[in-house]
N, C-alpha and C positions, 0 to 999 in steps of 0.2 A: 501109134503116137496120137495121143488125144489133144484137144484144143488147147489145152493148159501147158502141155508140155510143149508144144510147137511155141507157144509165146514165152516161156520162159526161156527156150533154145534162143527166139529173137531176143530176149532182152540182155541174156548173157555175151550174145556176138555184138550188140551195141555196146556194151561198157569195154569189150576188151578192144573191139577195133576202133571205135569212135571216142570214147571218153579216156580210152588208154590205161586202164587201171590196171596194175602189178598182177603178176600170176599169183601172189600171196593174197590178195582182196578179191579176184576172179573166183578163186578157190573156196574161199568162204562164202560168198555170194551163192555158188553154185550149190555146196552143200547145204546150207540153210532151206535154198528153194526146194532142195531134193526132199527135205526132212518134210517140208510143207507139201510137197505132191505127194509123198507117201501116205500122209495123213489124209487126204483128200481123198486118195484112191481107196483107203480103208472104208471110208465113210461114202463111198459110191458118188463121189464127184467127179465129173471130167469136162465141164463146161465153166467157162469164168464166170459167167453171170448168175451160176448158181452159187457162188462164193457170197456170203453175207456177213455182216457183223457178227451174227452169232456163230457163224463157221469160224471166224478170227480169234473170238473169244472161247470157243471149244477148242481151238488149236492151243491157247495158250495154259488153258487147264489141262491138256494132254501134256505138253512139255515139264509143266510142274509137278505132275502126276509119275514124271518120269526122274524127279529129282534134279532138274536141271537148275542151276541158280537163276536169281534174278537178271543176273547180267546177261547170261547166255539168252534167257529168253526174248530179253532187250532186243540181244542182237539180231536173233532169227526174225522178230518183228519189226525191225528197221530195215531188212531185206526185203521183205514183203513191202513195207512202204515203197521204197526204192523201185519196185516192179511196177507198183500200181501208179508211180508217178511216170514211169516210163510209157505205160498203157493208157493214161489219160491223155498226157501230150500227144498220142498219135492215134487218139482217137478210137481206140481199141476194145476201149469201155466204156459203160454209160456211168456207172458210179463209182466210188471208191469205199469198200466196206471196212477198210483201217482207219478213215478219217473220225477222230473221235474218239479212237482204242487207245488207251494211255498204256506207257511202259508199267513193268511192276516198280513197286519202292525199290531201289538201289540199297543196300547196307552202305555206310560210308566207308568211302574206300582209304584203305590206308597203305602208306608208300613202304616197302620194304627197302633196305641200303644196306651196304658194305660198310664196316667202319674204314675209314679211310688211313689208319696208320698200317693196319693191319693188310688193307690191299696192297697199299705203297709198298711194304715189305715183301711181300712174294714175288709182286712184278720187279722189283731190285734183284732179288735173288734169280730168277728168270733170265733176266738182261745177261747174266753173267756167265750163263750154260748155253754154251754154241750147241748143244744136241736138242735144245728145245727153243731156239732162236724164232723160228717160225709160228710155233703156238704162242709165245710171247708178244709177236709183232701182231698178231690176232686180237687178243686181250688188249693189248697197250693203246691197238685203233678203237678198239670200243669205247675204251675207257678215255682217251683223250679227244675224241670227236662227238660220242654222246649217239652215235648212229644206230640205226635199226640193224638187227641181223641180216634182214633180206637186203638192206642197204652194202652191207660188207660184203656179201657174196657177190653181188652185182660191181664192184670196184674194178676199173681198169686199169693198166698201168697208165694210160694216158691221163687218168684221172687226177695222177699227183702233179701239181706243180710245184716243183724241186726249189726252183729261185725265189719263189713268192711265198714258199711253206703254205700252202692251200691245199686242200682236197675238194673235188670237185664231187658232189654226192646228188642222184637222181632218186628222189623220195616219191612219197605217195601221189598219184595223178601225175605223175612225170614230172613234179617239181624241183626245179635245180635250186640247190644252194651250195655255198662256198664255205666251208671251216676251217678255220686256223689249225695248223698242227705245229707240233713243238718238235725244236731243234732234235730232241731226243728219239724222236720218231723218225724223224728224216734220218738221222742216223742208223736207226735200226734196219730202214728199207735199204740204205745203202750197203749194209753188212749182208743183205739177202740178195745182193746185186739186183734189186729192182731198179730198174731205170726208164728211159724214156724210149728205149730200143724196143723194139716190138708192142708197140702202144694197145695193140688192139687185145692182149693177152690179159685175162684176169691178173687182177693184183696179187691175190692168194688162190694156189693151184693145189690140187690134190690129185694121186694117181696120174702121174706124168702128163701133166697140163688139164686134167678135169676141173671143173668149175667147182669151188666152194659151196657146203650146203649147211641149211640151218643145223640140222641133226649132226652134222660133224662138228659145227660152233659149239653147239649144246654140250657135246661131249667134254670136249677141249674145257671149257667153263667150268663143270662139274668136276674134271681131274683135278683142277689146281686151285680154285675156289671153295669148294665144299666145305672144309675145315674152318671156314672163317664164316659161314654163315651161322644164325644162330641155332635155326631147325635143321640145318645142313641141306636145304633146299636152295638151290641155286639154279639160273637160266639165263641167257642171253640179255634178256629184257632187264635184267635185275642190275647190269652194268650201267646201263641208260639211265636207270633211275637214281643208281649210286652217280654218276656223271652230275645230273642235274642238281641232286641234294647237297653234293661237297661245293658246287658252284655257288649257290645259294647260301651257305653257312660261310662260304669266304668273302660275301659280299656282292656276289653278280646281282644286278636286277633281273626283275622277272621277264621283263621284255625281251632284255639280252637272249636268256635263257629258251625263251619260246623262239627266236630265229634259229637257234644254236640247233634244238630238237626238231626243227621243222613244223610246228605245230599249228595247223590251221588257226585256231583259235586261243585267245589267251585265256580263257577259261580253263581249258586244258592243262596249262603249265601251272596253274595256281594250286593245283593239288598238292604242289611241292612245299606251298606257304605253312602248310599245315606243318609237315616235317620240323622246318625252320623254327616255328613257333614253338615247339614243343622243346627242341634245343635251347632255344631261348628261357625258357621254363625252368629248365635244370640249371642253368648259369647263373640264373637268377635265385633258386633256393641255396645253391651250394656259395655264392659270394655276398649275398646282400643281407646286411648285419639283423635285420627282423624279420627274414624270410622263415 
């Protein structure tokens, strides 16, 4: 194990044990830094002080030549920045070669979401089918709360406050947020015999008590919702986008949506305002006498 590998290991231990990053975030950092490490080895670099600005720039070119998107390149660069911030804070390096390196220009992000009427119709049909009740509860929870799939998988029975109709969610960086839930979702949990008994059990289980995992949720989403997607592509995070878009269209303010989604910054949430403006433009064109 060379010097750089040792330092990466220390960094990953730090964000896991001290910063308490989620498993998904930890895995992303590990994967991104392993790719960087592999590039360094290919170029004969095994000492941290041999990494220069030129090295970082060459790494970005290397990623671009592998047809990685600007967003993916930015994410890997962000992981290296965090790694160097850790090294500098602990006096493990003298300089920061990432300083002054700009992220590649990102294309304007467009938000995809599902049609409200079609989604509600499918959920209503599922609700009345006892054979798919658990799958319905998973989709209904995602759409009713807008939570991330990782947050859904980690829910425990004790996180449901039946009396106050609130669900307790631990999000990124172990940050707690309380989300309101509908009477309909409460009734669904009751139908599934989900109660406060055995509070440490996971809310949704598979294989005789096993923990729900993201790929399983992805299969459920594809099974029931592919037909209402414009391009046939669906994924759990699409329901989160749909939740936020539908709230905004119905008059919810952007700051409230930020809190419900658990976003760190309001800037992250404002991406949904573009969708709402496009919706308003369509209404304007259809209804204004001079449009």
